[in-house]
C-alpha positions in Angstrom: 25.8 -52.0 -159.9 28.3 -54.3 -161.8 29.8 -53.6 -165.1 29.1 -56.0 -168.0 32.5 -57.5 -167.5 32.0 -58.0 -163.8 28.6 -59.7 -164.5 30.3 -62.0 -166.9 33.0 -62.9 -164.4 30.5 -63.4 -161.6 28.4 -65.8 -163.8 31.5 -67.8 -164.8 32.6 -68.1 -161.2 29.1 -69.1 -160.2 28.9 -71.8 -162.8 32.4 -73.1 -161.9 31.5 -73.4 -158.2 28.4 -75.4 -159.1 30.3 -77.9 -161.2 33.3 -78.8 -159.1 37.0 -78.9 -159.9 37.1 -81.9 -162.3 34.1 -80.8 -164.4 35.6 -77.3 -164.6 39.0 -78.7 -165.6 37.4 -80.9 -168.3 35.3 -78.0 -169.6 38.3 -75.7 -169.9 40.4 -78.4 -171.6 37.5 -79.0 -174.1 37.1 -75.3 -174.6 40.8 -74.8 -175.3 40.7 -77.6 -177.8 37.8 -76.0 -179.6 39.5 -72.6 -179.6 42.6 -74.1 -181.1 40.4 -75.6 -183.8 38.8 -72.2 -184.4 42.3 -70.6 -184.7 43.5 -73.3 -187.1 40.4 -72.9 -189.3 41.0 -69.1 -189.3 44.6 -69.6 -190.3 43.6 -72.2 -193.0 41.1 -69.8 -194.5 43.8 -67.1 -194.7 46.3 -69.4 -196.2 43.8 -70.4 -198.9 43.7 -66.8 -200.1 47.3 -66.9 -201.0 48.4 -67.7 -204.6 49.7 -71.2 -205.1 53.2 -72.2 -206.3 53.8 -75.8 -207.0 50.6 -76.7 -205.2 51.5 -74.9 -202.0 50.7 -71.4 -200.7 53.3 -68.9 -202.1 54.5 -67.3 -198.9 56.8 -64.9 -200.9 53.6 -63.2 -202.0 52.9 -61.9 -198.5 56.2 -60.2 -197.6 57.8 -61.1 -194.2 56.1 -64.3 -193.1 56.9 -63.7 -189.4 55.2 -60.3 -189.5 52.2 -61.6 -191.4 51.9 -64.5 -189.0 51.9 -62.1 -186.1 49.3 -59.9 -187.8 47.0 -62.9 -188.6 47.4 -64.2 -185.0 46.3 -60.8 -183.6 43.3 -60.8 -186.0 42.2 -64.2 -184.8 42.8 -63.5 -181.1 39.7 -63.0 -178.9 39.4 -60.1 -176.5 39.3 -61.0 -172.9 35.5 -60.4 -172.8 35.0 -62.5 -175.9 37.1 -65.3 -174.4 35.2 -65.3 -171.1 31.8 -65.1 -172.9 32.7 -68.1 -175.1 34.1 -70.0 -172.2 30.9 -69.5 -170.2 28.7 -70.5 -173.2 30.9 -73.6 -173.7 30.7 -74.6 -170.1 27.0 -74.0 -169.9 26.4 -76.1 -173.0 28.2 -79.1 -171.5 25.9 -82.0 -170.2 26.7 -81.2 -166.6 26.9 -77.4 -167.1 
C-alpha cells in the first residue's frame, strides 16, 4: 500500500507520461508563473499591512527587513506535498491535461 505522498507522486508521473515532454514543460512553466504570482500577491498583502510613510510602506516599523523578508517567504512557501498537489491540479486543468 502506498502512502498519500507516493500516490500523489505516482499520479503526477502518470499524467506527465501521458502528456509528453513539451506539454509537461509548458505546464511546469505555466505553473511556476502562477506560483510566482501567488507569492507576489501574498507579499503585497503583507506589505499593505505596514504603516505608510510618505505614501510608501514604512519598513522601519518591522525591524530588520532581511529577517522579516525571510520570515514572510517561509510563511508563503508551500510544503513539498502542497507543491506537488497544486502542480498536479494545474497540469490536469490544462486543455491537454
